[in-house]
C-alpha positions as CSV (number, residue, x, y, z in Angstrom):
1,M,0.0,-0.1,0.0
2,D,1.4,3.4,-1.1
3,E,1.0,6.9,0.4
4,R,-2.0,7.6,-1.8
5,I,-4.3,5.3,0.4
6,S,-2.5,4.9,3.6
7,A,-4.7,5.7,6.9
8,V,-3.2,8.8,8.1
9,G,-4.2,12.0,9.6
10,P,-5.1,15.1,7.4
11,L,-1.8,17.0,8.3
12,R,0.2,14.0,7.8
13,R,-1.3,13.5,4.3
14,L,-0.7,17.0,3.5
15,L,2.9,16.8,4.5
16,V,3.6,13.7,2.3
17,K,2.1,15.4,-0.9
18,P,4.8,15.2,-3.6
19,E,4.0,18.6,-4.8
20,L,4.0,20.3,-1.5
21,G,7.5,21.4,-1.7
22,A,7.0,22.7,-5.2
23,L,4.1,24.7,-4.4
24,V,5.5,26.3,-1.3
25,G,8.7,27.1,-3.6
26,A,6.4,28.6,-6.3
27,V,4.7,30.9,-3.9
28,V,8.0,32.2,-2.4
29,I,9.6,32.8,-5.6
30,F,6.4,34.6,-7.2
31,V,6.3,36.7,-3.9
32,F,10.0,37.5,-4.1
33,F,10.0,38.7,-7.6
34,A,6.6,40.2,-7.6
35,A,7.5,42.3,-4.5
36,Q,10.5,43.7,-6.8
37,S,9.0,44.2,-10.2
38,A,5.8,45.6,-11.2
39,V,6.4,44.1,-14.6
40,F,6.8,40.6,-13.4
41,R,3.1,40.7,-11.6
42,S,1.5,42.5,-14.5
43,P,-0.7,40.6,-16.9
44,R,2.0,40.9,-19.6
45,G,4.7,39.7,-17.3
46,I,2.8,36.7,-16.1
47,A,2.0,36.0,-19.9
48,N,5.8,36.2,-20.5
49,W,6.8,33.9,-17.8
50,L,4.0,31.3,-18.3
51,D,5.4,30.8,-22.2
52,P,8.5,29.2,-21.5
53,A,6.9,27.2,-18.3
54,S,4.4,25.9,-20.7
55,T,6.4,23.8,-23.2
56,L,8.8,23.0,-20.4
57,G,5.7,21.9,-18.3
58,I,4.3,19.4,-20.9
59,M,7.6,17.9,-21.3
60,A,8.0,17.7,-17.5
61,V,4.8,16.0,-16.8
62,A,5.7,13.3,-19.3
63,V,9.0,12.8,-17.8
64,A,7.6,12.9,-14.3
65,L,5.3,9.8,-15.4
66,L,8.5,7.9,-16.5
67,M,10.4,8.8,-13.5
68,I,7.6,7.6,-11.3
69,G,7.8,4.6,-13.3
70,G,11.5,4.1,-12.3
71,H,13.3,5.5,-15.5
72,F,14.8,8.3,-17.2
73,D,14.7,9.4,-20.8
74,L,17.8,11.4,-21.6
75,S,16.9,11.7,-25.4
76,A,13.7,13.6,-24.6
77,G,15.4,16.9,-24.9
78,V,17.0,16.1,-28.6
79,M,13.9,14.5,-29.7
80,T,12.0,17.6,-29.6
81,G,14.4,18.8,-32.0
82,T,14.2,15.7,-34.2
83,T,10.5,16.1,-34.4
84,A,10.8,19.8,-35.2
85,L,13.5,19.2,-37.8
86,T,11.2,16.4,-39.2
87,V,8.3,18.8,-39.7
88,G,10.7,21.5,-41.2
89,I,12.1,19.2,-43.7
90,V,9.1,17.7,-44.9
91,A,6.9,20.8,-45.1
92,G,9.7,23.4,-45.9
93,E,12.3,21.9,-47.8
94,F,10.0,19.1,-49.6
95,E,7.0,21.6,-49.9
96,Q,4.6,19.1,-48.6
97,S,1.4,19.9,-46.4
98,I,2.6,20.7,-42.9
99,W,0.1,18.0,-41.4
100,L,2.0,15.3,-43.5
101,G,5.1,16.8,-41.6
102,I,3.5,16.9,-38.4
103,G,2.3,13.1,-39.0
104,V,5.7,11.9,-40.1
105,A,7.3,13.5,-37.0
106,L,4.6,11.8,-34.8
107,I,5.6,8.4,-36.3
108,V,9.3,9.1,-35.9
109,A,8.8,10.0,-32.2
110,L,6.9,6.9,-31.5
111,V,9.2,4.7,-33.1
112,I,12.1,6.4,-31.2
113,G,10.0,5.8,-27.9
114,F,9.1,2.5,-28.5
115,L,12.7,1.5,-29.3
116,N,14.0,3.2,-26.0
117,G,11.3,1.2,-24.1
118,W,12.0,-2.0,-25.8
119,L,15.6,-1.9,-25.3
120,V,15.2,-1.1,-21.6
121,T,12.8,-3.9,-20.9
122,R,14.7,-6.6,-23.1
123,T,18.2,-5.8,-22.1
124,G,17.6,-4.9,-18.6
125,L,20.3,-2.2,-18.9
126,P,19.6,1.2,-17.1
127,S,17.4,3.5,-19.1
128,F,20.1,6.0,-18.3
129,I,22.5,4.2,-20.6
130,I,20.0,3.3,-23.4
131,T,18.7,6.8,-23.9
132,L,22.1,8.5,-23.3
133,G,23.0,6.4,-26.5
134,T,19.7,7.5,-28.3
135,F,20.6,11.1,-27.4
136,L,24.0,10.8,-29.0
137,M,22.7,9.2,-32.0
138,L,19.8,11.6,-32.5
139,Q,22.1,14.4,-32.2
140,G,24.3,13.2,-35.1
141,I,21.1,12.4,-37.0
142,N,19.8,15.7,-36.8
143,L,22.9,17.3,-37.6
144,G,23.7,15.1,-40.6
145,L,20.1,15.0,-42.3
146,T,19.7,18.6,-41.9
147,K,22.8,19.2,-43.8
148,L,21.9,16.6,-46.2
149,F,18.5,17.9,-47.1
150,T,19.0,21.6,-46.7
151,G,22.8,22.0,-47.2
152,T,22.8,24.1,-43.9
153,V,22.2,23.3,-40.3
154,T,18.6,24.9,-40.4
155,A,15.3,23.6,-41.7
156,G,13.0,26.4,-42.6
157,G,10.2,27.6,-45.1
158,I,7.7,26.2,-42.8
159,A,5.4,29.1,-42.9
160,R,4.9,28.6,-46.6
161,A,3.8,25.1,-46.2
162,P,0.1,24.4,-47.1
163,G,-2.0,24.0,-43.9
164,Y,0.4,26.4,-42.1
165,D,-2.5,28.8,-40.7
166,V,-4.5,25.8,-39.2
167,A,-1.3,24.4,-37.6
168,K,-0.5,27.7,-36.2
169,W,-4.0,28.0,-34.6
170,V,-3.5,24.7,-33.0
171,F,-0.1,24.9,-31.8
172,A,1.0,28.8,-31.6
173,S,-2.1,30.9,-31.4
174,R,-2.8,33.3,-28.7
175,L,-5.7,33.8,-26.2
176,T,-6.6,37.3,-24.7
177,I,-6.9,36.6,-21.0
178,G,-7.1,39.8,-18.6
179,G,-5.8,41.9,-21.3
180,A,-2.8,39.8,-21.8
181,Q,-1.9,37.7,-24.7
182,I,-1.4,34.0,-23.5
183,R,0.0,31.3,-25.7
184,I,-2.2,28.5,-26.3
185,A,0.5,26.2,-25.1
186,V,-0.3,27.2,-21.6
187,L,-3.9,25.7,-22.3
188,W,-2.4,22.4,-23.6
189,W,0.0,22.4,-20.7
190,V,-3.0,22.6,-18.2
191,L,-4.7,19.9,-20.0
192,A,-1.8,17.6,-20.0
193,T,-1.3,18.1,-16.2
194,V,-4.9,17.4,-15.4
195,L,-5.2,14.0,-17.8
196,A,-1.9,13.0,-16.3
197,S,-2.9,13.6,-12.8
198,Y,-6.2,11.5,-13.5
199,V,-4.4,8.8,-15.0
200,L,-2.0,8.7,-12.0
201,L,-4.5,9.0,-9.2
202,R,-7.7,7.4,-10.6
203,T,-6.9,4.7,-13.1
204,R,-5.4,1.1,-12.9
205,F,-2.5,2.3,-15.1
206,G,-1.7,5.0,-12.6
207,N,-1.5,2.1,-10.1
208,W,0.7,-0.1,-12.4
209,I,3.1,3.2,-12.9
210,F,3.6,3.5,-9.0
211,A,4.0,-0.1,-8.7
212,T,6.6,-0.5,-11.4
213,G,8.5,2.3,-10.1
214,G,8.5,1.2,-6.5
215,D,9.7,-2.5,-7.1
216,E,9.5,-3.7,-10.5
217,V,10.0,-7.4,-9.6
218,A,7.4,-7.4,-6.8
219,A,5.0,-5.5,-9.4
220,R,5.4,-8.3,-12.0
221,N,4.9,-11.2,-9.0
222,V,1.5,-9.6,-8.4
223,G,0.3,-9.3,-12.0
224,V,1.4,-5.8,-13.1
225,P,2.4,-5.7,-16.6
226,A,5.6,-3.9,-15.9
227,R,7.4,-4.3,-19.3
228,R,4.2,-2.9,-21.2
229,T,3.8,-0.1,-18.5
230,T,7.5,0.8,-19.3
231,I,7.0,0.9,-23.0
232,V,3.9,3.0,-22.8
233,L,5.7,5.5,-20.6
234,F,8.6,6.0,-23.1
235,L,5.8,6.2,-25.9
236,T,4.2,9.0,-23.6
237,T,7.4,10.8,-23.4
238,A,8.0,10.7,-27.2
239,T,4.5,12.0,-27.8
240,A,5.3,15.0,-25.4
241,A,8.4,15.6,-27.4
242,W,6.6,15.4,-30.7
243,F,3.9,18.1,-29.5
244,V,6.7,20.3,-28.0
245,G,8.8,20.1,-31.0
246,T,5.8,20.6,-33.4
247,T,5.0,23.5,-31.4
248,L,8.5,25.1,-31.7
249,A,8.6,24.4,-35.5
250,V,5.2,26.0,-36.2
251,R,6.0,29.1,-33.7
252,L,9.6,29.6,-35.1
253,T,9.2,28.5,-38.7
254,N,12.7,28.0,-38.8
255,V,14.5,25.0,-36.7
256,Q,18.1,24.8,-35.9
257,A,19.8,21.4,-35.8
258,N,20.9,21.7,-32.3
259,T,17.2,22.6,-31.0
260,G,16.5,20.7,-27.7
261,I,20.0,19.5,-26.8
262,G,20.4,20.1,-23.0
263,Q,16.9,20.5,-22.2
264,E,16.4,17.0,-21.0
265,L,18.4,17.8,-17.9
266,I,15.8,20.9,-17.4
267,Y,13.0,18.5,-17.5
268,I,14.3,16.1,-14.9
269,V,15.1,19.1,-12.8
270,A,11.5,20.3,-13.0
271,A,10.1,16.9,-12.2
272,V,12.5,16.5,-9.3
273,I,11.8,20.0,-8.0
274,G,8.0,18.9,-8.2
275,G,8.4,15.9,-5.8
276,C,9.6,13.1,-8.0
277,L,12.3,10.8,-6.6
278,L,15.2,9.9,-8.7
279,T,14.5,6.1,-7.4
280,G,11.0,5.9,-8.7
281,G,7.8,5.2,-7.3
282,F,7.0,8.6,-5.9
283,G,5.9,11.8,-7.4
284,S,3.0,13.8,-9.2
285,A,2.1,15.6,-12.3
286,V,0.9,18.6,-10.7
287,G,4.4,18.7,-8.9
288,A,6.3,18.6,-12.1
289,S,4.1,21.5,-13.7
290,L,5.1,23.4,-10.5
291,G,8.4,22.6,-11.2
292,A,8.2,24.0,-14.5
293,L,6.4,27.2,-13.2
294,I,9.2,27.8,-11.0
295,F,11.6,27.3,-13.9
296,G,9.5,30.0,-15.9
297,M,9.2,32.6,-13.1
298,T,12.9,32.3,-12.2
299,Q,14.2,32.8,-15.7
300,L,12.2,35.7,-16.5
301,G,12.2,37.1,-12.8
302,I,16.0,37.5,-13.1
303,V,15.7,39.3,-16.5
304,Y,13.0,41.8,-15.1
305,L,15.2,42.5,-12.2
306,N,18.4,43.1,-14.2
307,W,20.4,40.6,-12.7
308,N,23.2,38.7,-14.5
309,A,21.4,35.8,-16.4
310,D,24.1,33.5,-15.6
311,W,22.7,33.4,-12.0
312,F,19.9,31.5,-13.2
313,Y,21.6,28.3,-13.5
314,F,22.9,28.9,-10.1
315,F,19.4,29.1,-8.7
316,L,18.4,26.3,-10.8
317,G,21.1,24.1,-9.4
318,A,20.4,25.2,-5.7
319,M,16.6,24.5,-6.2
320,L,17.5,20.9,-7.4
321,L,19.6,20.2,-4.4
322,L,17.1,21.4,-2.1
323,A,14.3,19.5,-3.7
324,V,16.3,16.5,-3.5
325,L,16.9,16.7,0.1
326,A,13.4,17.6,0.7
327,N,12.1,14.7,-1.2
328,R,14.2,12.5,0.7
329,L,12.8,13.7,4.0
330,V,9.3,13.5,2.6
331,R,9.8,9.9,1.5
332,R,11.0,9.0,4.8
333,Y,8.1,10.5,6.5
334,A,5.8,8.8,4.2
335,E,7.4,5.3,5.0
336,A,7.2,6.2,8.7
337,A,3.3,6.9,8.1
338,R,2.6,3.5,6.8
339,R,4.3,1.6,9.5
């Protein structure tokens, strides 16, 4: 029996929530920057820091599900670049419908996700090693194929592709809320968080995710399809990478071959800040989204206060260390509550 169904008091249930630390951190960071910058707390400022948080949040939610299931995907960042470049090459360089490019990109992402999951479950090697290999291969493929098809390191011309206007409405339009222009990606981020939370907390598959991440051998012994669960989680991460990559391609209309490289660590950091344990079996989608929100607020808050942007990574690293220590204490408290 896990922390979601243990018979404990209301206060203890609150204290062992994976997302509690991220919620407190988000409130503190918002108050800190809002007190010093009128722009930060204005509707326009809020729209600005929700923008980077949204695409990061979509990926962080998927990565959090995978981490709860006990695995990592170090190819998630570069995969967003692979899918974006696929859209750019098919729609821009080959002058096909952008929807054909988006469809091909989805197939590419799903194949990569399936291979990652299949190799992890069949070889027994750590997902860290498998996906590190995928990361390096995709990095080379992105650069090599982009140069082959375009002669440069950029795939462009997406805005001229048939169907672009509709794709822009779906992936890159803006909504006017409170006088501010909010990217539609924020809406998709909220929907992804709600859907992932429902799956985790209200479905049998959610139970399988927690069981697989907690103890895969024990999970298989009680009938949990751990291998199938792991493959589906890698497919979920790949689908999120496709969605974010497509969003970037449609929004920017020109994609660099190095797009997404290094972002996989940011996704993991957001998930860990949101309460996910590196050992698996513990975490939440809401917490991962709050981790992404912290990232967005910190990134733009530093700019609004005219601080040196280099300090952003210092704060990110500090938040990661604090989150890991806090998660460790919360996990111990949760284990004590079940005794």
